[in-house]
C-alpha positions, 0 to 999 in steps of 0.5 A: 237891494240885491239878493243872491239866490242859492239853489236849494235841494228839495227835501225828501223822506227817508223812504224816498232816500231808501228807494233811490239808494242804488241810484245814488250809488250808481251816480257816485260810481259814474262821478268817480269813473269820470275822474271827478275830485272828491271835493266836487263829488261832495257838492253833488246831490247824490253825495248829500242824499247818501250822507242823509241816509247814513246820518238817519240810519247809520247801521244800515247805510255806510258813510259816503266817504267810505263808499267813495274809497271802496268805489274808487278802489273798485274802479281802479282795479277794474281799469287794471 
């Protein structure tokens, strides 16, 4: 009997998520700068962590979709 193993993302606490928020944003910015598609970015750990933060503390952390649009716009304007 064959079983397929899917990699799981380790669970983290809200405190750990908050402490690493700037790193997740930086990773998102780098992925956008590399030209990755939104679909590919949505499969990343940084996207999932940003989504967890938004779901847990929506008044403090923006939706990753919103961050994507803002960072993409900023990246495009920086390229001129």
